[in-house]
C-alpha positions in Angstrom: -10.3 -23.3 0.3 -8.4 -21.2 -2.6 -8.8 -22.8 -5.9 -5.5 -23.5 -8.2 -6.6 -20.5 -10.0 -6.4 -18.4 -7.2 -3.6 -19.7 -5.8 -1.7 -19.5 -8.9 -2.8 -15.8 -9.7 -1.5 -15.3 -6.1 2.0 -16.5 -6.8 2.4 -14.6 -10.1 1.4 -11.6 -8.1 3.9 -12.5 -5.2 6.6 -12.7 -7.9 5.7 -9.4 -9.6 6.3 -8.0 -6.3 9.7 -9.5 -5.3 10.7 -9.0 -9.0 10.2 -5.3 -8.7 11.6 -5.0 -5.4 14.8 -6.6 -6.4 15.2 -5.0 -10.3 13.2 -1.9 -9.9 9.2 -1.2 -11.6 11.4 -0.2 -15.1 12.5 -3.3 -15.7 9.2 -5.2 -15.4 7.8 -7.5 -18.1 5.7 -10.2 -18.9 8.5 -12.0 -19.6 10.3 -11.3 -16.1 7.3 -11.9 -14.6 7.0 -15.2 -16.0 10.5 -16.1 -15.4 10.5 -15.3 -11.4 7.3 -17.4 -10.9 8.9 -20.2 -12.7 6.0 -20.8 -15.2 5.6 -20.2 -19.0 4.7 -16.5 -20.5 1.3 -18.8 -21.6 0.7 -19.5 -18.3 1.0 -15.6 -17.0 -1.1 -14.4 -19.9 -3.7 -16.7 -18.9 -4.3 -14.7 -15.8 -3.2 -11.4 -16.6 -3.9 -10.9 -20.7 -1.8 -8.2 -20.8 0.4 -5.5 -18.9 -2.3 -3.5 -17.8 -4.3 -6.3 -16.4 -1.1 -7.6 -14.5 -0.2 -3.9 -13.0 -3.8 -3.4 -12.0 -3.7 -7.0 -10.2 -0.8 -5.9 -8.5 -1.9 -2.8 -7.3 -4.5 -4.3 -5.7 -2.8 -6.9 -4.2 -0.3 -4.7 -2.5 -2.9 -2.8 -1.3 -4.9 -5.8 -0.1 -1.5 -6.8 1.6 -1.0 -3.2 3.0 -4.5 -3.3 4.6 -4.2 -7.0 6.5 -1.3 -5.2 7.7 -3.2 -2.4 9.3 -5.9 -4.3 10.8 -3.7 -7.2 12.1 -1.7 -4.1 13.8 -5.1 -2.4 14.9 -6.1 -5.9 16.1 -3.5 -5.2 18.3 -4.0 -2.4 19.9 -5.3 -2.3 23.3 -6.3 1.2 23.1 -10.0 1.2 21.1 -10.3 5.4 19.8 -7.7 5.7 17.4 -6.4 2.3 16.5 -6.9 2.4 12.8 -4.9 5.7 12.7 -1.8 4.2 14.5 -2.0 0.9 13.0 -1.9 3.1 10.0 1.4 5.0 11.2 2.8 1.9 12.0 2.3 0.0 9.3 3.3 2.8 7.4 6.6 3.2 8.8 7.5 -0.3 8.4 6.4 0.1 4.5 8.0 3.9 3.6 11.1 1.7 4.7 10.9 -1.3 2.3 8.5 -0.4 -0.7 9.4 2.9 -1.9 10.3 1.0 -5.4 7.0 -1.0 -5.9 5.3 1.7 -5.0 6.3 4.7 -7.1 6.0 2.4 -10.3 2.6 1.5 -9.1 1.1 5.9 -8.6 3.7 6.0 -12.4 2.2 3.4 -13.9 -2.1 4.6 -12.4 -1.4 7.9 -14.1 -1.7 5.7 -17.4 -4.5 3.6 -16.7 -7.9 5.0 -15.5 -8.7 1.3 -14.3 -5.7 0.9 -12.1 -6.4 4.2 -10.7 -9.8 3.5 -9.9 -8.8 0.6 -7.9 -6.5 2.7 -6.2 -9.2 5.0 -5.0 -11.0 2.3 -4.3 -8.8 1.4 -1.6 -7.9 4.9 -0.3 -11.6 4.8 0.1 -11.9 2.3 2.6 -8.9 3.0 4.2 -10.7 6.3 4.4 -13.9 5.0 6.1 -11.8 3.4 8.7 -10.2 6.3 10.3 -13.4 8.4 9.8 -15.0 5.7 12.3 -12.1 5.6 14.3 -13.7 6.7 17.5 -11.6 10.7 17.3 -12.3 13.5 15.8 -12.8 13.0 12.2 -10.7 15.8 11.2 -7.7 14.7 13.0 -8.4 11.0 11.4 -8.2 13.1 8.2 -5.0 15.3 8.6 -3.1 11.5 9.9 -4.2 10.4 6.7 -3.1 13.2 4.6 0.0 13.3 6.4 0.8 10.2 5.8 0.1 10.5 2.0 2.5 13.2 1.9 5.0 11.6 3.9 5.2 8.4 0.9 4.7 11.5 -1.4 8.1 13.1 -0.6 9.6 9.7 -0.6 8.7 8.5 -3.7 9.1 11.2 -5.3 12.5 12.1 -3.2 10.8 15.7 -3.3 12.2 17.4 0.4 12.3 13.9 2.2 12.5 13.7 5.9 15.4 12.7 7.5 15.0 9.7 9.9 15.1 11.4 13.1 12.9 14.5 11.7 10.4 11.0 9.9 10.4 9.6 13.3 9.3 12.6 15.2 6.4 13.2 12.5 5.2 9.8 13.3 5.6 10.3 16.9 3.7 13.4 16.7 0.7 12.2 14.6 0.5 8.9 17.0 -0.2 11.3 19.9 -3.1 13.1 17.8 -4.6 9.9 17.8 -5.0 9.5 21.7 -6.3 13.4 22.5 -9.0 13.6 23.6 -10.4 16.5 21.2 -14.6 16.8 21.0 -16.1 16.3 17.4 
């Protein structure tokens, strides 16, 4: 059973995420998160002593949610080979539709915080390890992960984003890559 402090911390992080999705990352302040969470600023500061600590916690929370969604999706896949890559693709499809503003902010903040960047790097390494051991050619799996990174980059920074039709075709091609029998 989770402690009261852990439950409160999760509530604060969920509230911060909801605030960003509703108001945008640039509007995020400690006061706004405290208000969103329905707690005092002092209560927030007990768990997150400054905005950087909140952002690090938020990045970890978001990526842990993302990993949980991928794990849940992978469990549903009846085909063992490539299931982690397919799960990453499917979760990414949904994620790009709903969480772009959130991730732009986290990525921007990570450029200013070595601790946040380190946290993100560890999570990316976890995902890379999963796709490396996915039963398909590790090079194919890595190409899929890097293509997904490129899709996020394109969407986040509005750099030649794909239209919906082409993006869907790209996702389908990535899925097809997980099912090919290439040797390694």
